[in-house]
N, C-alpha and C positions, 0 to 999 in steps of 0.2 A: 491681241492675238499674234501679231508678227513675232514678238519676243518669245511667246510660248511655243510657237511653231518651230522657230529656230532651235530652241532648247530641246524640243521633242525630236527633231531630226538628228541633232548631234548625239542624243542619247541612243537613238537607233543605230547610228554609226559606231558608237562606243560598244553597244551590244554585239555588233559584228566582230569587233576586235576581241572581245572576251569570249565569244563563241569560238573564234579561231584558236584562242588559248586553251579553253577547257575541252572543246569537242574535237577540233582538227588536230590540236597539239602541234601546230606549225607556227607558233608565235615567234616573232622576231626577238633575237637576244637583246635588242635595245640599241637605239641610235645615240650612243653616248659620246661625250666630248673627247674621250681617249679610249685606248684599248682597241680590240678588234671591232670593226664596223660590219653590220649585217650585209651579207651577200645573198642575192635572190636568184634562184635558178630559173625563174620564168616571170613573165609580166603579171600573171594572175596572182601569184603569191605576193609580189610586191604591191600591187594595187589593193589587195585585200587588207594590207597593212596601211598603205599611204592614205587611202580614202578615209581612214578613221582619224587621221591626225588633227583635223579641225575640232575634234571633240573637246580636248582639254583646254585649249585657248578659248573656245566658245563658252565653256563653263565659267572660267575666270571672268571673262568679259561680262557675261550675263549676270553673274553674281554681283559685280560692281554696279551694273545698271540697277539691279534689284535693291541694293543697299541705298542708293540715292532715292529711288522711288518710295521705299519703305520709310526712310527718314522723313520725306515730305508728307506722306500720308499720316504718319504718327504725329507730326507737328500739327496737322490739320485737326487731329483728334484731341489736341491739347497736351500731348506728352511733352515733358521737359527733355532737354538735351541729355541729362544724366540717365533718364529712363530709356532713351533711344540707345545710348551707348551700352547700357547694361544688357538690353535685349540683344544687341549685336554680339557682344562679348560672350554671352551665354550660348548663342547659336554657334559662334566660332569654336568655342570650347567643346561643344557637343560633337561637331564634325571631327575634331582631333581625337576625342575619346572613341568615337565610332571607328575611325581609321585604325587605331591601335588595338582595338578589340574585335569587333564583329567582322570588319573588312579584312584585317590581317588573317583572321581565322579562315575565311573563305579561300584566300590564296594558299594557305597551308594545306587545304584539302584538295588542291589542284594536282595536275599530273607531274609537276616538277618540284624539286627541292626549293624551299623558299626561306628567306632570312627570318630570324626570330622577330626582329623589329623592322618594319618596312615603312618608309616615309613616302606615302602615295598621294594621290590627287586630293583626297578629302582633307589630309593634313595641310596641304598647301592652300586649299580653299579656306580652311579654318584659320590658319595663320594669316592668310591674306585678308580675311574678314576682320580679324582683330587689329592688324596693323593699318588696314585701310580705314577703319573707323576713326583713326586719329586725324584723318584728312576730310572728314565728312562735312565740315563746314567750309571747305575750300570752294572757290569758284571754279567753273569749268576749265578756264584757261590755266589756272593754277594746278589743277589735277592733271591736265594734259602735259604741262611742263614737267611735273615730277615724274609722270609716266615716261616721258621722253628721256629724262636723265637716267632713269633706271634701265630703259631700253638700250641706251648706249653704254652706260657705266657698268652694268653687270657683264656685258661682253668685253669691255675694255680691260677690266680688272680680273677677268676669268683666268684660271691657271692655263698654261700652255698644255696642249695634248701630250707632250712628252712627260708631264708630271703625273700622268695617270698612275694611280696605285701608290704614289709616294705620300699622299696626304689623307689617306682613308682613316687614319686614326684621329683626325680632327673632327669631332662630332658636330661642333658648331658650324664648321665649314660645310659639312654634309647637310645640315639642317637648313642653312640659310643661303648657301652660295653655289655649290656644285654637286653633281651626282656621284655615286659610287659607294664603296663600303665593303663589308664582308658578310658572312652568313649570320653574324650576330646583329648587325645593324647596316641596313642598306637604304640609300636615299635615291629616289628617281625624281622627286619633285621638291627641290629646295625652294624655300618660300620667296626670297627676294626676286629671282628672275621671273617668277610668275606674278608678283605683285604689280608689275607695270600694267598687266592686262586688267587687273581689278580696278586700278586707278583710272585707266582709260575708259572702262565701263562706267565708273562713277561720273566721269566727265560727260560721257554720252548721255547718261541719265539726266544730267542737268540740261543738256541740249534738248532732250525730249520734253522736259517740263516747260522749257521756254517756247518751243514750237515743234511739236511732234512731227507734223507733216514735213517740215523743212529738214529736220534731223534725219528722218527715214529716207527722204529723197537724196540727201547727201551721202548716204551709204554707198550708192553706186559709184560715185566719183572717188570717194575715199577708198573703197575696195579696189578699184582699178589702179589707183596710185600705189597702194600697198603691193599689188601684184607686179606692177612695173618695177617697184623698188626691189622686190625679190629677184626678178630677172637680172637687174643691174648688178646687185651684189653677188648673186650666184655666178654670173658670167665672169666677174673679176676674180672670184675664188680667193679672196683675201679676207680683210676685216669684215665681220658680219656673219662669217660661216663657222667660227670657232676652230674648225679643222678643214683642210682642203678636200676637194672631191677625190674619191678613190679611183675614178676612171672618167671616161669621156662619153659614156652612153647616156641616153635620156633618163634611165633609172638613176644613174649616178648624179645627174643634174637635180633630180627631184628628191633624192635621198638625203635629207638634211638632218642636222643634229637636233634632237628633241630633248635630250636630258643633259643639262638644262636647255631651254629653248634658245637656239641661236637666233640672231636677228632675222636670218633668212627663213627660219621655221615660223617665227611670229608673223612675218610679212605675208608669206604665202597662205598660211592657215587663216589669219584674220582677214586677208583680202577675200578669201572664199566666203567666210562667215558674213562679212559685210554685204557682199553681193547677194547672198542668200537672204539676208534680212531685208534688203531692198525688194527682192522678188516677192517675199511673203507680204510686205507692206502693200505692194501693187496688187497682189491677189485680194487682200482685205478691202482695198479701195474699190475693186471691181466686183465685190460681192461673191467671189469664188469660195466654195466650201471645201476644196480639196486639202487645204492645210489643217483643217479642224482635227482630223485624227492625230496629226503630229502634236497639236496643242494639248491633247489629252495626256500624252506622255510628259509634256513640258510643264504641266501644272503640279506634278508631284515627283520632282526629280530625285530627291534623296530616297524616298520610298522605292522608286523604280531601281535606283542604283544598287541598294543593298539586296533587294529581292532578285535582281537579274544575275548577280554573281552566284548566288546559291542555286538558282534555277539552272544555269548553264553548267555549273559544276556537277549537278545531279544528272542532267541529260548526258554529259560526257561520261560519267561513271557508269550509268545504266546501259547506254546504247553504243558507246564508242570508247571502251576502256583502252584501246590501243591506238586511238586517233583515227582520223579520216582524211580524205583529200579535201581541198578547198571547196570543190563543187559539192561533194557529199555533205559538207558542213552546212551549206546554205539552208537546206530544209529545216535543220535543227534551230538555226538562227531565227527563221521565220516562225517556227513553232513556238519558240520562246516569246516572241513578240505577241503572238496571238493569245498566249496564256496571260501575259502581263497586261494586255490592253484593258480587259474588264476590271482587273484588280486595281490598276492605276486610275481608271475612271472613277471607280468607287471611292478610293482614298482621296482623290482630288476634290470630289464633291463633299466628302466628310470633312476634310480639312477646312474648306471654305466656310463651313457652318460653325467653326470654333471661334471663340473670342480672339481679338487681336493679340493678346498676351499669352495665349495658350501654347504650351510646349508642343502640342500635337501639330501646330502650324509649322514647326521647324522641320518636320518630315515631309 
């Protein structure tokens, strides 16, 4: 349940981000590695964006955990390695197809002009799943080592911020390395900088299989170490930030590069996610039931993801065609969650009744 509860919470935070986009129409232009950086007029507008940042790293990490646990469970059922890889590749390919079709269509129906082809989070998840499957037989320390190399290497070899706009014609670079593009092809989630979190999740999945209680207890220590690492690198304002802070306020300190994720972004968001995972594990050990509604959302994440985009798009079009304030947007966000809760509960239960190799389990 702790993993499902964390996934459910970050989905709720993601829904806040997208309600902000579709309903309030006050969405950030993007925390990119170059070009203009978002400036916030007040703390509430900034926090409505910043509090949602743990969602994407959490998805990548939890998908990696799920890949390791799935492979272990399927081996227990007698599946061969080729069967496991085929299952993972099909699921990864499905995520990519859904991104380029159904999800892209939802963004095109939103309040702002949108690129014809958009490389978003589902494509990074699908690509990360396919590439991550190549490491599925690695030991935990090997997975952690490769994740660490990507963590440092993708930052080390990243283009300088002054190169913004000069390399947008390099589609492979946009797909695998850095964000940017034009209205024909735009990438926010290049695959390799996010793959480090998938591999870290796979390593954590191995730690769970070895000793679940010890792994979950270690989340607190590891999360605090990540947060301290963020403070250290952000204070130095050099390597690990991709670009320097635009000012000296607390908002500037927290306003880190997300596209692609700077080391500081990864450290602060994953530090938060790991501490939350520890809290959910403590709640489960104590018999507390308050995380259970979160787990409902967490058991059918792809179903929730696709449905929530169209739901908030529809709410925005019907009730706030000209946008709202952040405060006025919050009831619509909560209304969307109330509508999605029974639907997600139903689909989560339905999915669990399907055989292990059913395509319906992918959703």
